[in-house]
N, C-alpha and C positions, 0 to 999 in steps of 0.2 A: 504493500499499500504506499501511496507517494505521502511522504511526510511535508508538512509545510516549512519551507525555510525560515530561519530566524529573521526578525523585523530589520529591514534595511537599517544600516548605520549611516548617520550623518557624516558627510566628509568634512572634518575640521581640519584644514590646512593652511597655515599663513600664507602660502603663495598661491592660494585659490583666487580665481578671478570669477566674480559673480555677473552673471548676465541675466537679462529681463526674465528668461524662463529656464534657466539652468545655470549651474555652477559646475566648475570643472577645474581640476588643479593638474600641475605637472606631475604630482605624484601619482594621481590616478591614471593619468595615460602612460606612464612609465610600468605602472603595474600591469595594464591590459594590452598596451601596443605590442604587435606583431606582425608579422607577414602573412598575407591572407588575399584571396580572391575578392574581386570586385563585385561578383553575382550577377552578372547582367544575364546569366544562364545558370540552371544547373540539371545536371554535371556541368561543369565551367569547361570552356573550349579547349583548354589542353587535354580534357579526357576524352575528347572525339577521337574516332578510331579511323585510321588510315585505310585508304582503299573501299571507303563506303560505295557501294555501287549505284549509279545514276538510277538503274532499275527499280532499286528499292525507293527513292524519293519519287519517282513517277508513281509508284504504287500509292504513298501516302496522297500525292495530289488526285490521283484518280479517286481513291476512296473520299476525299473530301468533295469533290465534284458528285459524286454519288450520294451523298449522305443527304438525309431529309432536310437537316439544318447545320449550317457550319457557322464558325465565328468569322467575325469581319476580318478584313486583311489589314497589315501594316505591310508598307513596302519600303525597302531600303535599295539605293543605288550606290555604288561605290564609284567614284570617278578620280582617280589615282594620281592626276598630273599636278605638279607644282613647278613655277618658275624657278624658284631657289630653295635651299635646303635649309631648315631649322634644324640645328643641332639636336635639339631636345627630343625630336619626334620619332615616335615608335610606331607611327602608321604604315601601312603598306602603300608606298608612293612612287611615283616615276618622276625623277627632275629633269625637265627640259624645257627649253624656251622655243622649240619647235611645235608651233600650234597645230600644224598638220597631223599631228599623232593622235590628237583627241579626235579627229573625224575617222581615221583608221579605226581607233577603239570602238566608236559608235557603231560602226558597221558590224562588228563582232557581237558587241553587247546586244544590238538589236536581235541578232539570232537567238540569245538566250532569252530575251523578252518573248519573242514570238513562240518559242518552244515552250516555255513555262505558263504563257497565256492560254496556249490552247488546251491546257489541262483544267485551268480554272473553272471553265464552264458557266453555270449560272450562279454560282458562289464567288462572285468578283467585285463584291461591294468592299470598299476600302476607306478606313478612317484615318490613314496616316499614311505619309511620305515622308522620307528623309533623304535628300541627297548628301552624300557625305566624301570624304577624300584623305588626302590630298586636298585640291581646291576646286569644287564645282565650277566656280565662275572663271576658270581657265578656259572653260567652253565659251564659244562666241553665242552671241544672242540667238542667231540662226540654229546652232547646235542644240542649245538649250530648248529652244521652240520645238524643235524636230524630237527631241527626247520626250519631252512632256506629250506630244501628239502619239507617239509611238506607246508610251505606257497606258494611254487612256483609249487606245485600242482595246486593251484587254482587261483594264480595271475601270471601275465606275465610283468615283469618290463622293463620299455623302457631303451635303451641303456644308455640314459643320466639320468637315474632316481638317486634320492639321496638316499642312503641307511646309515642312522646314528645309531650311537650306544652311550649310556651314559657310561662313563667310570670312575670307581674309581680307581684311580692310585695305590692303595694299592693291586688291585687283578689282575693287567695285568703285563705281560712281554713282551720284544720284540717279542716274540716267539707267545704269544698269540695274540698280534696286527697284525703280520704276517698271522696269522690264519683266524682272521677278515677279513683283505684283501682279502684273497682267497675265503673267502665267498662271496666277493662282496661289503662288506661295503667301502664307499669312505667318511666317515666323521665320526669324533670322538668329543664327547663333555666331557670335562673333570671337574669334581666337584673339584675346588681348594680350593674355601671360603676363605683362608686366610693362609699365610705362617707363621705367628708367633707362636713360640711353646707354649706361653700362652694361646692364643686364641685357637690352636687346643686341648690343654689339657682340656680346659674350656667345650668344645662340643664334647669330646671324639672322635676326627678324627685326629690322628697322622699320617701325611705324610710328611715328609722332603722334602724340595726343591729339591735335588738330585732325589728324587724319581720320581716326577712329571716332572722335566727335562728330565730324561731317556725315560718316557713314551711319552712325546711330541715328542722327537727326534725320537722315533721307529715310531710313527706315520706318520713323515715326510720320513722317510727312506722307508716305505712301500707304500707310494704313496698316502695316503689320501689327499683328495683335498681341505678340509678345516676342520680346527682344531678349537674347540672353548674352552673357558675356562670360567667358572662360578666361580664370587667372590660374597661373600655376606657381606653387611656392616650393621652394628649394632648388631654384635655379642658381648657376654662377652668378657672383657678384653682389647676390641679395643680401640685405641687412634689415633690420627691423625698422630703421629709419627710411631707407628707399621702398619697403614695401608699403609703409605707413603712408607715404606719398602717393602709391599707386591706387592705394585705397580711397584717399581722398579724391582724387581725380576720378575715379570709377564711380564713387558714391555721388559726384555732381553729376555724372552722365546718365545716372538712374535707370539702368536697365530693368527689365522686370525680372530678371532671373540671373543668379550668379553662380557658377561652378568653381570651385577652389580646388583644384586638383593638387595632389602631392607629386611632385617629380620623382620618378623612379630611374635612378641612374644605374643602367644595366648595359655598359659599353660591349660586353661580350655578346650580348644579344642583338644590339641595335647600333649598326656601324657608325651611324651618324653622331652617336653619342661620344665616340672616341675623340671627335673633334672639341669637346668641352675638356677644358683643365680641371682634373679633379681637385687641386688645392684651391681652386676658386669657388668651390661648392661650399655652402653655408654649413656649419657644424650641426650637429644633431640637437643640441641645445637652440641654436638659433633658428632652425627650422621649426621647432615646437613653439619657440616663442613666437613666429610669425603666425602660425596657425591659431594659438590661442588668441592673440591681438587681432586676428582677422575676424573670428568668430565673434568677439567682443565689439568689434567696430560695426560690422554688418547688421547685428542685432539691434545696436544703438541706432543705427540710421534707419530703421525700421522695417527691416527684412526679417523673415521668417525662417528659421533652420528647418529644412525639410527633412534632412538626413544625410548622413555619409559627408558629401560634400558639396550639397545643393543648398541653394538660398533662394527664396522669391519673395515678392511684395505680398501683403496679405490679401490683396484682392486677385492676384495671380490664380488660372486655374489650377497650377500645381498645388499651391496652398489650399485652394478650395477642395480637391481630391483628398488632400491629406485630412481635412477636416470632415468631411462626410464619408471617410474610409474607403475611397474608391482609387487610391493610388496604386500605380503598379510600376514593374520594372522590367525592361526588356533590353536589348542590345543597344539601344539609343540612351540608355539610363532610366531616370524616373519619367514616367508619362501618366496622364490624365485617363488614357484609353483602357478599356477593359481588355480581358485575356484576348489576344488576336492570334492569328496564324500570320507569321512572317515570311515573306518571301523576298530573298536578296538576289541582287544582281550585279554582276561586275566581279572583278578579280577578289579573292579572299571574302568576298561577301557572305553573310551567315543567315540562314532562314530556319523557320520552325514551323512544322506542320503537325498537328496533333501532338502526339508524343515522341517527335523525331526531332533532331536537329541535323542540319546540311550545311556545308561549308564548301565554297568553290576554291579551286585551285589558286594558289597566292601568286604563281607566276603567270605573267602574260603569255609566254609561250605555250605553257600547258593548257591554260584557259582557251587560247585561239586554237590549239591542235583540236582539242576536244570537239568544240564546235563546227570546225571545218569537217569532222567525221560524221556530223548530224548528231552527236552526242552531247548530253548536258554535262557541264564542266565540275561535276561533283568531285571533290577530293576527300572530305571527311564527312563523317556523320556519327550519331548516336542514336539508338533506339531506346527509349526509356522503359525500364522495367516498371511494374506497379510500386514497387518499393522506392524507385526513383521518383516517380511522379508524386507520391506521398510526400517523400523530402523535399522536392520543389516547392510544393505547396506551403510547406512551413518556413523554407528559407525565405522565399520571396514574401510571406506574409511579414517575417521580422525584418528583412531589409527595408520594407516600406514602413516599419514602426506601427503596423497595425495590431491591434489586440486579437488574441487567439483564443476562442472560447472552447473548453474542452467539452463541453455538453454539445454543441453544435458539431464540433469535430467528429464526435461519437456517432452522432446523427448521419453525417455524411458517410462515413468509410465503415460502421459497425465494429469499431474497436475503439477502446478508450485511448487517450492520448499517453497515459502511463504505461499501458501495455505494449505501446509502439515504441517508446522512448525513455525507457528507464533509466539507463545510462546517461542520456542527454540531460534528464530533468537535474541529476546528481551534479553534472558539470555546469550547469546555469546556477548552482547555489551561490558559488562566490560573487557573480555579477549580480544576484540579488542583494546579496549582503552589504554590497557597495553602493546600492542606490541607483542601479542601472535599469533594473527591471524589477516588475512586481509579478510573484510567482506563488499561487496559491493553488487550493483545490478547484476554483473555478476557471482558471486560465493564466495567460501569459500576456504581460503588457510591458512595452517597451517604455521607460520614463524618458523625460525630455533629453537628460543628459546621456542616456543610453544611444540616443540616436548618433552620437560620435562613434559609437562603438558596435553598430550593426552587423558589421562584417565580423567580428570577434564572436557575436552570438549567433550569426548564421553558421559559422565554422562549426559549432557544437553540432550540427545536424548533418553535416557534410561526411558521409561514410567513405568517401575518396580521398579526404584531405591527408591521410597519414600515409597512403600508398606512395610508392616513387611515382615521380612527375618529371615532365620536360621543363615545364613553365617555372619560372623564378618570380615569386609574388613580391608585389611592392609591401611596404610598411602601412599599418593602418593611418598613421599619423605622419 
């Protein structure tokens, strides 16, 4: 029988920093900080199996098409081209200033879109589209127009669909943002990273404040419903003072959402990062100080802490989804959309159909060769077992800081939560005692300051985490 944990103890630490809705300390972070996945899927992508047959993916698409009902679609398109190399970047990209290459890539991409689109059948309603990269605005206006026309041949977007695009401020103008709005895009995500000139030079990404301000204002002028800005802490040359100035400038720009990412320096995996001088990286203590300062500053500026590394204005849909407990998580991060099937197009793109994950070839040559043979470019995949699906449900609930009601869980699955996860409940005890979650006979609820540690809480339920893996995970903080 499950025992109720001891009451949560208040954290009394002279170094604690009080926030409007949470209190966190360096001691608490040091106690629970560790390396772990970001859980945009479960199992995580490093567990996907090589050689996953394209025929198996097709079978999942066919069963979806034949089903009486099917979840709505989310669509992801990977556009890998960038004109210059950002040294911190871990994305799958192709660095070139030859813009003819995007046209060649689109010719191949259309073959995949047409093949997958043919299997969607009547269940082609989509509530979400995201263009990622790389730099989607590397494409010309004509190419982006043609791409959207090709997608719409096979996918019908709902009137309230979220159509988002990643923006490099160096590659857009007010005119190009007006063009994107005309194509139906209603959300932009800007890669800001840091405004300090020394940091920008150290990572080879020069984009002055006025350039970013102009792009964000053009987004507002063209009616984009939600504007996101990405920051990265832990970059070379960063200090508490320099990042404080970056926060001042970003708060002045007032984006609807802010993502505060932790830079993971993994030069053995990502060649571009070898161009960063390790001696220029901030110390672990400085990184932690930047994180704590950033959380405090963003909350004081009126942003709400969604969880992990995401903040939003109180009236933003992301926070509204948190409040009404409809928040979800997928490969694009936190989302307001209910559970969707995801179709991914382009090199290294990941999809999810039913209880299966699918990932395309990472290499452009392998991707091209498959499609030239009339085959889908599937390289990896994973078919979830019932146990995997059960754990995914719990992990995604925790990652979204949603309450997990044990009675409702038993009604859905015909098994008690305790009988499914007896060891996991014991491993959660230290987190409950530290005031990161509430755990009793009725259920589990992540507390406000526990949102910083949701990756650690989710890892408790990951049955693969202690097995050998290829990926190296980033630190939680």
